[in-house]
Backbone as CSV, one residue per row, in Angstrom:
resi,resn,N_x,N_y,N_z,CA_x,CA_y,CA_z,C_x,C_y,C_z
1,MET,-3.785,12.784,5.332,-4.793,11.842,5.772,-5.560,11.321,4.562
2,SER,-5.789,10.052,4.544,-6.550,9.466,3.445,-7.653,8.577,4.004
3,SER,-8.754,8.580,3.312,-9.907,7.793,3.732,-9.708,6.327,3.369
4,LEU,-10.585,5.495,3.884,-10.531,4.071,3.582,-10.694,3.836,2.084
5,GLU,-11.616,4.526,1.451,-11.851,4.330,0.014,-10.647,4.797,-0.809
6,GLN,-10.020,5.895,-0.415,-8.823,6.370,-1.108,-7.687,5.351,-0.972
7,ALA,-7.532,4.776,0.222,-6.493,3.766,0.443,-6.776,2.511,-0.380
8,ARG,-8.030,2.131,-0.497,-8.379,0.971,-1.325,-8.047,1.225,-2.794
9,HIS,-8.321,2.439,-3.243,-7.997,2.816,-4.619,-6.481,2.763,-4.828
10,ALA,-5.715,3.272,-3.866,-4.254,3.243,-3.944,-3.741,1.806,-3.931
11,LYS,-4.381,0.948,-3.167,-3.993,-0.462,-3.114,-4.146,-1.109,-4.490
12,ARG,-5.262,-0.851,-5.158,-5.481,-1.403,-6.499,-4.420,-0.890,-7.474
13,GLU,-4.116,0.398,-7.397,-3.110,0.989,-8.276,-1.734,0.388,-8.001
14,LEU,-1.385,0.239,-6.736,-0.084,-0.323,-6.371,0.011,-1.797,-6.767
15,ARG,-1.072,-2.532,-6.630,-1.085,-3.940,-7.047,-0.797,-4.053,-8.543
16,ARG,-1.370,-3.143,-9.314,-1.123,-3.125,-10.759,0.346,-2.812,-11.048
17,ARG,0.914,-1.830,-10.360,2.303,-1.421,-10.582,3.311,-2.494,-10.173
18,LEU,2.999,-3.234,-9.109,3.949,-4.197,-8.560,3.660,-5.639,-8.982
19,ALA,2.788,-5.831,-9.951,2.339,-7.169,-10.352,3.483,-8.106,-10.729
20,GLU,4.545,-7.591,-11.312,5.635,-8.453,-11.774,6.772,-8.577,-10.763
21,LEU,6.632,-7.961,-9.603,7.681,-8.016,-8.589,7.468,-9.251,-7.715
22,ALA,8.328,-10.245,-7.863,8.161,-11.541,-7.195,8.281,-11.461,-5.677
23,ASP,8.929,-10.432,-5.147,9.138,-10.336,-3.704,7.929,-9.805,-2.936
24,VAL,6.867,-9.422,-3.643,5.659,-8.951,-2.973,4.852,-10.161,-2.519
25,VAL,4.665,-10.272,-1.212,3.897,-11.375,-0.633,2.414,-11.011,-0.577
26,GLY,2.113,-9.743,-0.306,0.729,-9.295,-0.232,0.657,-7.792,-0.100
27,ILE,-0.526,-7.246,-0.398,-0.773,-5.813,-0.275,-2.088,-5.648,0.465
28,GLY,-2.099,-4.778,1.475,-3.303,-4.576,2.264,-3.495,-3.117,2.636
29,VAL,-4.566,-2.857,3.364,-4.889,-1.518,3.867,-4.920,-1.592,5.381
30,ALA,-4.355,-0.574,6.033,-4.335,-0.541,7.501,-4.532,0.895,7.976
31,ARG,-5.015,1.023,9.205,-5.133,2.358,9.800,-3.748,2.925,10.058
32,GLU,-3.620,4.228,9.857,-2.382,4.913,10.191,-2.269,4.981,11.704
33,GLN,-1.099,4.751,12.244,-0.909,4.840,13.682,-1.111,6.285,14.127
34,GLY,-1.872,6.449,15.195,-2.108,7.763,15.758,-3.148,8.603,15.041
35,ALA,-3.776,8.079,14.012,-4.799,8.821,13.277,-6.022,7.927,13.105
36,ALA,-7.075,8.272,13.807,-8.265,7.410,13.832,-8.943,7.251,12.473
37,ASP,-8.953,8.300,11.658,-9.683,8.242,10.397,-8.784,8.247,9.174
38,SER,-7.541,7.871,9.326,-6.621,7.880,8.208,-6.104,6.462,7.943
39,TYR,-5.970,6.141,6.664,-5.570,4.801,6.257,-4.356,4.867,5.344
40,ALA,-3.605,3.772,5.288,-2.418,3.655,4.440,-2.429,2.288,3.770
41,VAL,-1.579,2.133,2.778,-1.395,0.849,2.116,-0.162,0.189,2.719
42,VAL,-0.253,-1.119,2.953,0.869,-1.879,3.497,1.272,-2.930,2.471
43,VAL,2.555,-2.917,2.093,3.092,-3.895,1.154,3.955,-4.864,1.951
44,ARG,3.594,-6.135,1.934,4.354,-7.158,2.644,5.318,-7.819,1.656
45,LEU,6.595,-7.895,2.076,7.652,-8.359,1.183,8.387,-9.557,1.763
46,SER,8.926,-10.391,0.874,9.718,-11.529,1.315,11.139,-11.101,1.691
47,ARG,11.599,-9.989,1.136,12.915,-9.439,1.456,12.886,-7.948,1.122
48,PRO,13.834,-7.164,1.627,13.849,-5.727,1.316,13.969,-5.471,-0.186
49,VAL,13.163,-4.528,-0.666,13.136,-4.159,-2.074,13.126,-2.634,-2.144
50,GLY,13.931,-2.061,-2.997,14.008,-0.615,-3.097,13.030,0.008,-4.068
51,GLU,12.214,-0.770,-4.730,11.338,-0.282,-5.799,9.935,0.095,-5.321
52,ILE,9.688,0.101,-4.017,8.356,0.385,-3.493,8.231,1.892,-3.224
53,PRO,7.233,2.563,-3.809,7.074,3.999,-3.562,6.633,4.269,-2.121
54,ARG,6.948,5.449,-1.617,6.564,5.840,-0.251,5.120,6.335,-0.184
55,SER,4.559,6.680,-1.355,3.158,7.096,-1.411,2.641,6.857,-2.823
56,VAL,1.318,6.821,-2.923,0.644,6.657,-4.210,-0.375,7.777,-4.327
57,ARG,-0.353,8.492,-5.439,-1.309,9.580,-5.667,-2.533,9.018,-6.378
58,VAL,-3.703,9.278,-5.795,-4.968,8.846,-6.395,-5.875,10.060,-6.519
59,PHE,-6.846,9.975,-7.408,-7.793,11.070,-7.583,-9.093,10.735,-6.872
60,ASP,-9.574,11.674,-6.078,-10.841,11.546,-5.371,-11.767,12.637,-5.898
61,THR,-13.006,12.292,-6.226,-13.920,13.271,-6.820,-14.214,14.439,-5.888
62,GLU,-14.135,14.231,-4.585,-14.404,15.312,-3.629,-13.138,16.042,-3.188
63,ALA,-12.032,15.324,-3.039,-10.809,15.911,-2.491,-9.751,16.220,-3.544
64,GLY,-9.956,15.785,-4.788,-8.936,15.979,-5.819,-7.830,14.943,-5.677
65,ASP,-6.600,15.348,-5.987,-5.459,14.439,-5.858,-5.095,14.259,-4.391
66,VAL,-4.941,12.997,-3.991,-4.609,12.652,-2.603,-3.409,11.717,-2.618
67,ASP,-2.417,11.996,-1.778,-1.268,11.107,-1.622,-1.549,10.149,-0.475
68,VAL,-1.579,8.863,-0.774,-1.813,7.823,0.226,-0.459,7.226,0.614
69,THR,-0.172,7.192,1.898,1.090,6.673,2.410,1.199,5.170,2.174
70,VAL,2.415,4.723,1.850,2.690,3.305,1.654,3.743,2.878,2.680
71,HIS,3.434,1.840,3.441,4.379,1.256,4.396,4.792,-0.112,3.872
72,THR,5.983,-0.544,4.243,6.416,-1.891,3.881,6.702,-2.696,5.135
73,GLU,6.490,-4.001,5.047,6.800,-4.946,6.114,7.552,-6.115,5.490
74,ILE,8.644,-6.497,6.109,9.386,-7.669,5.644,8.848,-8.859,6.452
75,VAL,8.178,-9.789,5.771,7.560,-10.927,6.436,8.261,-12.241,6.109
76,GLY,9.204,-12.194,5.201,9.905,-13.411,4.799,9.174,-14.125,3.679
77,PRO,9.808,-15.144,3.113,9.189,-15.883,2.011,8.022,-16.742,2.492
78,LEU,7.102,-16.976,1.603,5.992,-17.877,1.903,6.490,-19.311,1.895
79,ARG,5.984,-20.101,2.793,6.368,-21.519,2.830,5.398,-22.327,1.974
80,PRO,5.912,-23.247,1.188,5.000,-24.100,0.415,4.233,-25.024,1.338
81,GLU,3.003,-25.325,0.990,2.174,-26.215,1.828,2.433,-27.658,1.518
């Protein structure tokens, strides 16, 4: 289980790691299904990519090292306006 702040920290770390991956459409934070107080990072992709980690380890001053779950969603390419 990870808190909202831990998931936000993991999102920033994952954004840094995936900055050069063109297939990333967006990165967000969402509640874990079935867990009211647990959050995960969601990576939205234009196509399936094998380089996305299943979790990101972040340090929390109260909890120590925490593994935040990462989910992926294939949303397709962005359309130009």
